[in-house]
N, CA, C and O atoms as a GROMACS GRO file, in nm:
protein
  252
    1MET      N    1   0.540   4.873  24.842
    1MET     CA    2   0.471   4.807  24.711
    1MET      C    3   0.400   4.661  24.739
    1MET      O    4   0.453   4.557  24.780
    2LEU      N    5   0.297   4.680  24.713
    2LEU     CA    6   0.197   4.568  24.735
    2LEU      C    7   0.193   4.426  24.660
    2LEU      O    8   0.146   4.414  24.547
    3GLY      N    9   0.237   4.340  24.722
    3GLY     CA   10   0.242   4.232  24.655
    3GLY      C   11   0.358   4.150  24.580
    3GLY      O   12   0.372   4.033  24.546
    4VAL      N   13   0.451   4.292  24.570
    4VAL     CA   14   0.558   4.274  24.493
    4VAL      C   15   0.700   4.224  24.547
    4VAL      O   16   0.770   4.310  24.600
    5PRO      N   17   0.757   4.074  24.536
    5PRO     CA   18   0.855   4.064  24.646
    5PRO      C   19   0.976   4.142  24.664
    5PRO      O   20   1.004   4.214  24.567
    6TRP      N   21   1.044   4.145  24.747
    6TRP     CA   22   1.140   4.221  24.778
    6TRP      C   23   1.266   4.187  24.645
    6TRP      O   24   1.308   4.285  24.585
    7TRP      N   25   1.310   4.074  24.613
    7TRP     CA   26   1.402   4.074  24.524
    7TRP      C   27   1.353   4.113  24.402
    7TRP      O   28   1.444   4.173  24.344
    8VAL      N   29   1.263   4.109  24.342
    8VAL     CA   30   1.201   4.169  24.207
    8VAL      C   31   1.269   4.320  24.229
    8VAL      O   32   1.346   4.369  24.147
    9LEU      N   33   1.232   4.378  24.341
    9LEU     CA   34   1.274   4.512  24.330
    9LEU      C   35   1.406   4.520  24.322
    9LEU      O   36   1.465   4.586  24.237
   10ALA      N   37   1.458   4.455  24.411
   10ALA     CA   38   1.631   4.455  24.387
   10ALA      C   39   1.694   4.401  24.268
   10ALA      O   40   1.815   4.422  24.252
   11VAL      N   41   1.639   4.345  24.198
   11VAL     CA   42   1.693   4.296  24.046
   11VAL      C   43   1.674   4.411  23.996
   11VAL      O   44   1.771   4.474  23.955
   12ILE      N   45   1.533   4.470  23.989
   12ILE     CA   46   1.490   4.611  23.882
   12ILE      C   47   1.615   4.703  23.905
   12ILE      O   48   1.681   4.734  23.806
   13LEU      N   49   1.656   4.752  24.040
   13LEU     CA   50   1.743   4.833  24.062
   13LEU      C   51   1.898   4.803  24.002
   13LEU      O   52   1.972   4.874  23.933
   14LEU      N   53   1.913   4.690  24.049
   14LEU     CA   54   2.030   4.585  23.998
   14LEU      C   55   2.036   4.626  23.856
   14LEU      O   56   2.152   4.640  23.817
   15ILE      N   57   1.946   4.650  23.770
   15ILE     CA   58   1.938   4.618  23.638
   15ILE      C   59   1.946   4.794  23.590
   15ILE      O   60   1.960   4.820  23.470
   16PHE      N   61   1.941   4.859  23.648
   16PHE     CA   62   1.938   5.018  23.626
   16PHE      C   63   2.115   5.048  23.692
   16PHE      O   64   2.206   5.105  23.632
   17PHE      N   65   2.119   5.006  23.789
   17PHE     CA   66   2.293   5.004  23.834
   17PHE      C   67   2.357   4.990  23.716
   17PHE      O   68   2.421   5.082  23.666
   18SER      N   69   2.341   4.840  23.645
   18SER     CA   70   2.417   4.826  23.571
   18SER      C   71   2.408   4.891  23.450
   18SER      O   72   2.515   4.892  23.389
   19GLY      N   73   2.332   4.936  23.404
   19GLY     CA   74   2.286   5.056  23.294
   19GLY      C   75   2.366   5.166  23.303
   19GLY      O   76   2.413   5.215  23.200
   20TYR      N   77   2.393   5.222  23.429
   20TYR     CA   78   2.468   5.333  23.482
   20TYR      C   79   2.570   5.305  23.443
   20TYR      O   80   2.622   5.373  23.354
   21MET      N   81   2.630   5.192  23.498
   21MET     CA   82   2.761   5.147  23.484
   21MET      C   83   2.820   5.175  23.348
   21MET      O   84   2.910   5.255  23.319
   22ALA      N   85   2.741   5.082  23.260
   22ALA     CA   86   2.788   5.081  23.134
   22ALA      C   87   2.803   5.206  23.062
   22ALA      O   88   2.902   5.235  22.995
   23PHE      N   89   2.690   5.284  23.080
   23PHE     CA   90   2.708   5.382  23.030
   23PHE      C   91   2.838   5.515  23.076
   23PHE      O   92   2.885   5.614  23.021
   24ARG      N   93   2.855   5.453  23.193
   24ARG     CA   94   3.004   5.568  23.237
   24ARG      C   95   3.106   5.464  23.187
   24ARG      O   96   3.209   5.523  23.155
   25ALA      N   97   3.113   5.345  23.172
   25ALA     CA   98   3.243   5.277  23.066
   25ALA      C   99   3.251   5.318  22.974
   25ALA      O  100   3.364   5.334  22.928
   26MET      N  101   3.148   5.353  22.906
   26MET     CA  102   3.137   5.365  22.756
   26MET      C  103   3.181   5.514  22.745
   26MET      O  104   3.238   5.557  22.644
   27VAL      N  105   3.150   5.593  22.858
   27VAL     CA  106   3.243   5.763  22.817
   27VAL      C  107   3.382   5.785  22.846
   27VAL      O  108   3.453   5.874  22.800
   28ALA      N  109   3.416   5.682  22.938
   28ALA     CA  110   3.544   5.679  22.994
   28ALA      C  111   3.619   5.632  22.858
   28ALA      O  112   3.707   5.696  22.800
   29GLU      N  113   3.567   5.515  22.821
   29GLU     CA  114   3.651   5.440  22.693
   29GLU      C  115   3.648   5.534  22.544
   29GLU      O  116   3.724   5.530  22.446
   30ARG      N  117   3.516   5.625  22.577
   30ARG     CA  118   3.556   5.748  22.422
   30ARG      C  119   3.643   5.806  22.463
   30ARG      O  120   3.733   5.805  22.378
   31LYS      N  121   3.678   5.872  22.573
   31LYS     CA  122   3.758   6.006  22.606
   31LYS      C  123   3.880   5.956  22.582
   31LYS      O  124   3.958   6.024  22.516
   32LEU      N  125   3.925   5.811  22.636
   32LEU     CA  126   4.041   5.723  22.620
   32LEU      C  127   4.107   5.707  22.482
   32LEU      O  128   4.221   5.730  22.441
   33GLU      N  129   3.992   5.658  22.422
   33GLU     CA  130   4.028   5.679  22.260
   33GLU      C  131   4.079   5.792  22.203
   33GLU      O  132   4.190   5.799  22.150
   34GLN      N  133   3.970   5.912  22.218
   34GLN     CA  134   4.005   6.029  22.194
   34GLN      C  135   4.151   6.146  22.246
   34GLN      O  136   4.194   6.255  22.207
   35GLN      N  137   4.186   6.043  22.356
   35GLN     CA  138   4.308   6.108  22.406
   35GLN      C  139   4.407   6.031  22.308
   35GLN      O  140   4.482   6.109  22.249
   36ASN      N  141   4.420   5.931  22.284
   36ASN     CA  142   4.519   5.810  22.194
   36ASN      C  143   4.506   5.864  22.058
   36ASN      O  144   4.615   5.876  22.003
   37ALA      N  145   4.420   5.894  21.998
   37ALA     CA  146   4.416   5.953  21.879
   37ALA      C  147   4.449   6.094  21.853
   37ALA      O  148   4.490   6.131  21.743
   38GLU      N  149   4.430   6.174  21.954
   38GLU     CA  150   4.524   6.281  21.923
   38GLU      C  151   4.685   6.293  21.958
   38GLU      O  152   4.768   6.368  21.905
   39ARG      N  153   4.705   6.182  22.078
   39ARG     CA  154   4.872   6.164  22.093
   39ARG      C  155   4.900   6.094  21.954
   39ARG      O  156   5.005   6.126  21.897
   40GLU      N  157   4.821   6.008  21.896
   40GLU     CA  158   4.918   5.961  21.750
   40GLU      C  159   4.926   6.052  21.657
   40GLU      O  160   5.023   6.072  21.584
   41GLY      N  161   4.768   6.138  21.658
   41GLY     CA  162   4.829   6.253  21.544
   41GLY      C  163   4.946   6.349  21.600
   41GLY      O  164   5.052   6.350  21.537
   42LYS      N  165   4.940   6.395  21.665
   42LYS     CA  166   5.017   6.444  21.702
   42LYS      C  167   5.198   6.433  21.723
   42LYS      O  168   5.288   6.517  21.720
   43ILE      N  169   5.193   6.264  21.749
   43ILE     CA  170   5.347   6.205  21.708
   43ILE      C  171   5.358   6.195  21.531
   43ILE      O  172   5.469   6.201  21.479
   44PHE      N  173   5.240   6.179  21.453
   44PHE     CA  174   5.255   6.166  21.315
   44PHE      C  175   5.279   6.306  21.259
   44PHE      O  176   5.364   6.311  21.170
   45ILE      N  177   5.216   6.423  21.295
   45ILE     CA  178   5.256   6.590  21.226
   45ILE      C  179   5.394   6.587  21.286
   45ILE      O  180   5.473   6.636  21.206
   46GLU      N  181   5.453   6.546  21.398
   46GLU     CA  182   5.586   6.585  21.445
   46GLU      C  183   5.670   6.491  21.345
   46GLU      O  184   5.780   6.539  21.316
   47ARG      N  185   5.648   6.396  21.300
   47ARG     CA  186   5.731   6.313  21.225
   47ARG      C  187   5.741   6.365  21.065
   47ARG      O  188   5.845   6.346  21.002
   48MET      N  189   5.640   6.422  21.013
   48MET     CA  190   5.626   6.469  20.892
   48MET      C  191   5.682   6.569  20.918
   48MET      O  192   5.783   6.554  20.849
   49ILE      N  193   5.698   6.700  20.987
   49ILE     CA  194   5.777   6.812  20.992
   49ILE      C  195   5.915   6.769  21.017
   49ILE      O  196   5.995   6.850  20.970
   50LYS      N  197   5.974   6.661  21.080
   50LYS     CA  198   6.100   6.640  21.093
   50LYS      C  199   6.145   6.592  20.980
   50LYS      O  200   6.261   6.614  20.946
   51GLU      N  201   6.053   6.514  20.898
   51GLU     CA  202   6.085   6.488  20.729
   51GLU      C  203   6.101   6.587  20.653
   51GLU      O  204   6.207   6.620  20.599
   52LYS      N  205   6.015   6.630  20.646
   52LYS     CA  206   6.015   6.784  20.551
   52LYS      C  207   6.100   6.863  20.599
   52LYS      O  208   6.108   6.962  20.526
   53GLU      N  209   6.182   6.870  20.704
   53GLU     CA  210   6.294   6.954  20.719
   53GLU      C  211   6.409   6.893  20.710
   53GLU      O  212   6.506   6.965  20.688
   54GLN      N  213   6.435   6.731  20.725
   54GLN     CA  214   6.525   6.671  20.671
   54GLN      C  215   6.538   6.693  20.492
   54GLN      O  216   6.643   6.725  20.436
   55ARG      N  217   6.429   6.673  20.433
   55ARG     CA  218   6.439   6.701  20.316
   55ARG      C  219   6.479   6.799  20.236
   55ARG      O  220   6.534   6.792  20.126
   56GLU      N  221   6.442   6.906  20.312
   56GLU     CA  222   6.474   7.062  20.280
   56GLU      C  223   6.620   7.044  20.298
   56GLU      O  224   6.684   7.041  20.194
   57LYS      N  225   6.687   7.030  20.413
   57LYS     CA  226   6.816   7.056  20.454
   57LYS      C  227   6.888   6.931  20.353
   57LYS      O  228   6.999   6.967  20.314
   58ASP      N  229   6.849   6.803  20.308
   58ASP     CA  230   6.902   6.742  20.172
   58ASP      C  231   6.920   6.814  20.042
   58ASP      O  232   7.011   6.802  19.960
   59ARG      N  233   6.784   6.914  20.040
   59ARG     CA  234   6.804   6.976  19.908
   59ARG      C  235   6.909   7.115  19.922
   59ARG      O  236   6.988   7.140  19.832
   60GLN      N  237   6.902   7.178  20.012
   60GLN     CA  238   7.023   7.250  20.044
   60GLN      C  239   7.152   7.246  20.024
   60GLN      O  240   7.225   7.334  19.979
   61GLN      N  241   7.183   7.119  20.066
   61GLN     CA  242   7.313   7.012  20.068
   61GLN      C  243   7.330   7.006  19.943
   61GLN      O  244   7.440   7.050  19.908
   62THR      N  245   7.258   6.964  19.853
   62THR     CA  246   7.298   6.879  19.724
   62THR      C  247   7.287   7.006  19.598
   62THR      O  248   7.335   6.984  19.487
   63SER      N  249   7.216   7.144  19.634
   63SER     CA  250   7.231   7.283  19.566
   63SER      C  251   7.383   7.347  19.554
   63SER      O  252   7.400   7.457  19.501
   0.00000   0.00000   0.00000
C-alpha cells in the first residue's frame, strides 16, 4: 500500500476483528437467553401441571 503507514492498516484490521468478536458475543448471548427462557418455561409448565393435579386430587377428596 503506497503511502499508508502500517499502523493505519493494523487499526483497520483491529476494527474489523472487534466487530467480528462483538457479533460472536451477541450470537452467543442470544443463544444463552433462548436456553434460559426455555428452561424457565419448562419449570413454569411443570409447576402448573403439579398445581392442576393437586387441585384435581383435592376436588376428588372433597367429593
